[in-house]
N, C-alpha and C positions, 0 to 999 in steps of 0.2 A: 578691764574685762578678763574674766577667767577663761583660760584656754581649755577647750573641750579635748579631753584625752580619749581617743578611740580605744576600744578594748582590743586585745590580741585577736579575739574571735572575729570582730568586725573587720580588722585588717586582713585576716586570713581569707575571709569570704571574698574580699576584693581581689586579693592576690590570686586566689584559685580561679576565679572567673577570667581574669586577665591572662593568666598563664595558659589556660585551656585554649582560649582564642589564639594566643600566640603560637602555641604548639600546632594547632590546626593549620595556621599559615605556613609555618616551617615545613610541615609534612607535605602540604600541597606544592610548595616551591621545590621540594626535593623530587617529587613525582614528575614535575615539569622539567626537571634538569637544572643543575646548579653548576656554577664555575667559580673559580677563585676571583675575588674582586680586588684583593690587595694582600700584602703581607705586613706583619707588624715587627716583632723583635728580630726575626730571622726569616729566611725564605721558606722555612718549614712551618712558620707560625702564620697560618692563613686566615683570611676573612672572606666569607662568601657574601654575595648579594643578599642572601637570606638573613644572615646575621644582622645586617644593617636594616633591612626591611622589618624584621621582627622587632628590633629595638625601637624603631620609629613608631611602630604600631603600639607597643607597650607605653611609650612615652605619651602618645596622644590619648590613650585610654586613661592613664593615670591623671593626666592634666584635666580631663573632663570630670573624673570621679573625685579627685583630691587635688584641686588646683593650688593649694598652699603648701604642698609637700615638695621635698627635694627628691632627686633621683640620681643614683650613681649607677651608670650602665657601662658595660665593657667598651662599647663602640662610640657612643655619643654623650651619654648622660654624665654629669659631674655635680659634685656638691659636697660640702662638709656635713658631718653627721648631724649637726644642730643648725644648719643654715636656714632651714625652713621655719617660718613663723609657727607652723603647726607642731614642730618638734619631731615630725615623721620624715624619715628618709627611706626610699625604696632602693634595694640593691639588686641589680638585674644582670644575669648572664643570658643573653637572648638565645644562644645555642651553645650549651656546654658540651664539648666533644665535637668541635667543628670538623676536625679531620675525619672522625668516624662518619659524620654527616656527609661530608664530601664524597667519601668512598661508599656510601650506602650501608654502613655498618649500624646495627640497631641499638647502639649505646650512645645516645645523645639526648639532651633534654633542655627544656626551658627551666631556669631557676630564678625565683623571685622571692625576696625576703623584705620584711618591713622592720625598720629600726624605730624605736621611740627614744629620743634623747640619747642616741648612740648605742642602745642595747637592742639586739635582734629579738623580737617578740613573736614573729609569725613568719612562716616560710612554706613554700611549695616547690617541689621538684617534679616535673612531669616529663616522662619519657615520651618523646614526640612520635616514636615509631610504635611502641607497644601500648601506649596509653596508660601505663602504670603511673600512679600518682602518690607521692609521699607528702604528708603535711605535718606541721607541728606548730604549737603555740607554747610560749614560755609558761611552764607550769601545767600545761594541759596535755602533755604526752605527745608521742609521735604515732602516726597512723599511715597505713597504706590501704587504700580502697576499703575503708571502714574497719580495718583490723588493727588493734593496738599492737605496737611493736615493742619488743624487748631484744636487747643485744645478746650476743653469745655469752654463755657462762664458762667458756674455755679458760682454764687456768695454766695450762702447760704450753709454754712457748713452742716446744717441739711439735705440738699438734695443731698449731695455729696456722690458718690460711690467711695470709696477709696481702692486702692490695696496696699498690703504690702507683706512682706515675712519674713521668720525666719531663723536664723543662725542654725548651726549644734551643737554647744556647748549647753549642757543642761541648764547651768546657764544663758546663753544669751537668750535662748528660753523662759525661765521662766520670765525674765525681759520683753521681747518683748510681751509675752502673757498678762502681767499685763498692759502694755501700751494699747494694743488692747482692753482689757476689760474696760478700762476707756474711751477710745476713742469712742467705738461703740455706746454708747447712744447719741452721739452728731453728728453722720453722718447718711446718708441714710442706708449704709451697708458697710461691708468689703468684699473684695475679695482677695484670696490668690491662685495664679496660679502656682507659683514655678519656674519662669524664669524671672529674673530681666530685661534682655534686652527686652523681649517681653512685660513685664508690662509697661516699659517706652514707648514703641511704641503704646500700647493700649491707654495710657494716651495722647499721641500725637494726636490721632484722636478722642478722646472723648468717647471711648468705656468704659473707666473709667474716672472719673473726675480728680483724682490725685493719686499719688503714693508716698510712702516713705518706706525706709528700712535702717536699720543699718547693717554695716559689709560688704558692697560691695567692691570688689576689682576693680582695673582699668578695667579689661576685662569684668566685669559685666555691667559697666555703660558707657564705652567709646562711642560705636556706638549708643546705645539706648538713652543715655543722649543727644547726638547731635541731634538725631531725635526729641526728646522731646523739646529741646530748640528752634530748628528751626520751630517747630509747634506753638510756642508762650508760652510754659510753662516756668515758672521760675524754674530753676534747681539749687538748693543750698543745703547747710547744714543748721544748726540752728544757730541763734544769729550771723549772719554775716559771718559765716565760709563757705568756698566753699564746694561743694558736695564732699564727700569722705567716708572713712571707718566709721567715726563717724555717719554720716547720709547722705542719699540722699533724698531730698524732691523735687518732681516735681509737681507743681500745677499751675493752671491758675492764672493770675494776680489778678482777682477779688476774688479768693478764697484763695490766698496764705497766707495772713496775719492771717486770722482766723485759718487756719489749722496749720500754723507755730507756732502760740502762744499756741495753744492747745498741740501740740507735745512738745514744750519747757516746758510747765507746767508739762507735764507727764514725763519729763526727757527721751524722746525717744532716745536721743543720748548717754545716760549714761548706767550704768550697765556694765557687763563683756564685 
């Protein structure tokens, strides 16, 4: 029997509906008050009850809509890219920017992407406070609230506003701080917002010129990385490596090489 292959647009329609409902739940739970439910890699790497509740909600919704698919979620879901008979795997961050969420800072989002045979083909990132929503399909462009997105055309590293983030391990943070200290004299400025998926979306529409970070998991970058790439950014690692845990760099083509080379010189993908 031939396997039916859903289109990216069909998967995006599912992702968008599920993410909107999940964002509404997270927003309501924040209004009701949240507390730390657990810690993960370090005592600063927190999980709230809302993270777990939102992930459960998404898992249940996807199980009803696409029961033969696999899910990789930050809190509960797991699965290999091609584990599902359907060839589809969903990649979920129930609340990207959990610390912001815990503190009531409006830079946190639900991020949900769909992979087909290991390739991300659809993704949505929804800011659960502002309601801003970024979407993309492979080959179909990147969009925010009906507006087609194009990345910055900045070519001068010295004029580039660059976003980044830091890990939770103290030794890794120290290394990342040294990289920032050496990079900041060579760029316009640095921004650190605390939610990788949203940072990638901001780069997609030129609200920052570029973004880089070490230590991202698949759920941190799947949807936002597609939005960034479809907006024209080059999304890679360093020295020919793909974007991944070692480093994710998203930069406009005209700026990419200068920023890449500076980060490579600073060993941004190294350290703990």
